[in-house]
C-alpha positions in Angstrom: -33.2 -13.6 -60.0 -32.1 -10.0 -60.1 -28.5 -10.2 -59.0 -26.4 -9.2 -56.0 -27.4 -6.5 -53.5 -24.6 -5.1 -51.4 -25.3 -4.7 -47.6 -24.6 -1.3 -46.0 -21.0 -2.3 -44.9 -19.9 -3.5 -48.4 -21.4 -0.8 -50.6 -17.9 0.3 -51.7 -16.7 -3.2 -52.5 -19.1 -3.8 -55.5 -16.8 -2.0 -58.0 -13.8 -3.9 -56.7 -15.7 -7.2 -57.1 -16.9 -6.2 -60.6 -13.3 -5.4 -61.5 -12.1 -8.8 -60.6 -15.0 -10.4 -62.5 -14.2 -8.3 -65.6 -10.5 -9.5 -65.4 -11.7 -13.1 -65.1 -13.9 -12.5 -68.2 -17.0 -13.4 -66.1 -18.8 -10.0 -65.9 -20.2 -10.1 -69.4 -21.4 -13.7 -68.9 -23.2 -12.7 -65.8 -24.8 -9.7 -67.6 -25.9 -12.0 -70.4 -27.9 -13.9 -67.8 -29.6 -10.7 -66.8 -27.8 -10.4 -63.5 -26.7 -7.0 -62.1 -25.2 -5.5 -58.9 -27.1 -3.0 -56.8 -26.4 -0.8 -53.8 -28.9 0.6 -51.2 -29.2 3.9 -53.1 -30.0 2.1 -56.3 -33.1 0.5 -54.7 -34.0 3.4 -52.5 -33.1 1.6 -49.3 -32.3 3.7 -46.2 -28.9 2.9 -44.7 -30.5 2.3 -41.3 -33.0 -0.3 -42.5 -32.8 -3.3 -40.2 -31.5 -6.6 -41.5 -34.8 -8.5 -41.3 -36.4 -6.0 -43.7 -33.5 -6.2 -46.0 -33.5 -10.0 -46.1 -37.2 -10.0 -46.7 -36.8 -7.5 -49.6 -34.1 -9.7 -51.1 -36.4 -12.8 -51.0 -39.4 -10.9 -52.4 -37.5 -9.1 -55.2 -35.0 -11.7 -56.1 -31.6 -10.5 -54.7 -28.8 -12.4 -53.2 -27.4 -10.3 -50.3 -23.6 -9.7 -50.1 -22.3 -8.8 -46.6 -19.3 -9.0 -44.4 -21.1 -9.4 -41.1 -23.8 -11.8 -40.0 -24.4 -10.0 -36.7 -26.5 -11.5 -34.0 -27.2 -8.5 -31.8 -31.0 -8.5 -31.8 -34.3 -10.1 -32.9 -34.0 -8.3 -36.3 -30.3 -9.0 -36.8 -29.2 -10.9 -39.9 -28.2 -14.1 -38.1 -31.4 -14.1 -36.0 -33.4 -13.7 -39.2 -31.6 -16.6 -40.9 -32.0 -18.8 -37.8 -35.8 -18.3 -37.7 -36.7 -17.7 -41.3 -34.3 -19.5 -43.7 -35.5 -22.6 -45.5 -34.5 -24.5 -48.6 -35.3 -22.5 -51.7 -34.6 -19.1 -50.2 -31.9 -16.9 -51.9 -28.7 -17.0 -49.9 -26.6 -14.5 -48.0 -23.0 -14.4 -49.3 -20.4 -13.4 -46.8 -17.0 -11.9 -47.4 -15.4 -13.5 -44.4 -12.1 -11.5 -44.5 -12.9 -8.1 -45.8 -9.5 -6.7 -45.3 -7.9 -9.5 -47.2 -10.5 -8.9 -50.0 -9.2 -5.3 -50.2 -5.5 -6.0 -49.8 -4.9 -9.5 -51.4 -5.6 -9.8 -55.1 -5.3 -13.6 -54.9 -7.9 -13.8 -52.1 -10.2 -11.3 -53.9 -9.9 -13.4 -57.1 -11.0 -16.5 -55.2 -14.0 -14.6 -53.7 -15.0 -13.4 -57.2 -14.8 -16.9 -58.6 -16.9 -18.3 -55.7 -19.5 -15.5 -56.1 -19.7 -16.0 -59.8 -20.3 -19.8 -59.3 -23.1 -19.1 -56.9 -24.8 -16.6 -59.2 -24.6 -18.9 -62.2 -26.0 -21.7 -60.0 -28.9 -19.5 -58.9 -29.7 -18.6 -62.5 -29.8 -22.3 -63.3 -32.4 -22.7 -60.6 -30.1 -23.8 -57.8 -29.7 -22.0 -54.5 -26.3 -23.1 -53.3 -22.7 -23.4 -54.4 -22.3 -26.4 -56.7 -19.6 -28.9 -55.9 -19.7 -32.5 -57.2 -18.8 -35.1 -54.6 -16.6 -36.8 -57.2 -14.5 -33.6 -57.5 -13.7 -33.5 -53.7 -10.6 -35.4 -52.8 -10.3 -34.2 -49.2 -12.3 -32.1 -46.8 -12.1 -31.0 -43.2 -14.4 -29.0 -40.9 -12.4 -27.4 -38.1 -13.4 -25.6 -34.9 -12.2 -22.0 -34.8 -8.7 -21.2 -33.7 -7.6 -18.1 -31.8 -7.4 -15.8 -34.8 -10.7 -17.2 -36.2 -12.5 -16.3 -33.0 -11.3 -12.7 -33.2 -13.3 -12.5 -36.5 -16.4 -14.2 -34.9 -15.9 -17.2 -37.2 -17.7 -20.3 -35.9 -15.4 -22.7 -37.8 -13.9 -23.4 -41.2 -14.5 -25.8 -44.1 -11.5 -26.7 -46.2 -11.9 -28.5 -49.4 -9.3 -30.0 -51.9 -11.0 -29.8 -55.3 -9.9 -31.9 -58.2 -9.6 -29.0 -60.6 -9.8 -25.8 -58.5 -7.3 -26.8 -55.8 -7.7 -25.6 -52.2 -10.9 -23.9 -51.2 -11.7 -22.4 -47.8 -15.1 -21.3 -46.4 -15.6 -19.7 -43.0 -18.8 -20.3 -41.1 -20.1 -17.0 -39.6 -22.6 -18.7 -37.3 -22.9 -22.0 -35.4 -26.2 -22.8 -37.2 -24.4 -22.7 -40.5 -21.6 -24.9 -39.2 -24.0 -27.5 -37.7 -26.0 -27.6 -40.9 -22.9 -28.2 -42.9 -21.8 -31.0 -40.6 -25.3 -32.7 -40.8 -25.4 -32.4 -44.6 -21.9 -33.2 -45.6 -21.0 -36.1 -43.2 -23.3 -38.6 -45.1 -22.5 -37.2 -48.5 -18.7 -37.0 -48.1 -18.1 -39.7 -45.6 -15.2 -41.1 -47.7 -13.2 -37.9 -47.5 -14.6 -35.6 -44.8 -13.0 -35.2 -41.3 -14.9 -33.3 -38.7 -12.4 -31.9 -36.2 -14.9 -30.1 -34.0 -17.5 -30.9 -31.3 -20.1 -28.8 -29.6 -19.3 -27.5 -26.1 -22.6 -26.9 -24.3 -20.8 -24.9 -21.5 -19.0 -22.6 -23.9 -21.8 -22.6 -26.4 -19.5 -22.9 -29.3 -17.6 -25.5 -31.4 -14.3 -26.6 -29.9 -11.5 -28.7 -31.3 -11.5 -32.4 -30.5 -9.2 -33.4 -27.7 
């Protein structure tokens, strides 16, 4: 595991993220684990390299990819690549769902930094996903996108009440991610999870339950 590679649209956000991690006293802990942040120029990647090649490079060289846009505009787009190539054990794609809020809101950016640090520590430990113990979740909901969510191309939202970390919100950037979360979390969190969404075949998206 090398660390975090910034996609072309978030190259300028690495220093901002590092600053928050330094203030949280997490940057040195990540460095001790041998993790580092890299941009396209650091690895000699051309800015017009397609998403599939970038994702394959991340898997072969040990990088988690940081992006703000899981576009689905072609066979080699990031979402198309994840849909046909992702499998358990692959390094993840980390998405800043609200980039403007990451820039303008210190509290939101701090939550993003904490989440990314948790993910990176988990990957160093040999895990490939964000670690949340079921016992620490007191309440959780999966909601279909509202009007404002749909403007950001969000497929839905997972909201969690964590015993020690409080309210956590994760936005699904693709319907595949959301369906996978529903399938995995319903049996694991049946005591506390409410799914307020159903698949609409006509609209080809998740909609709120009537």
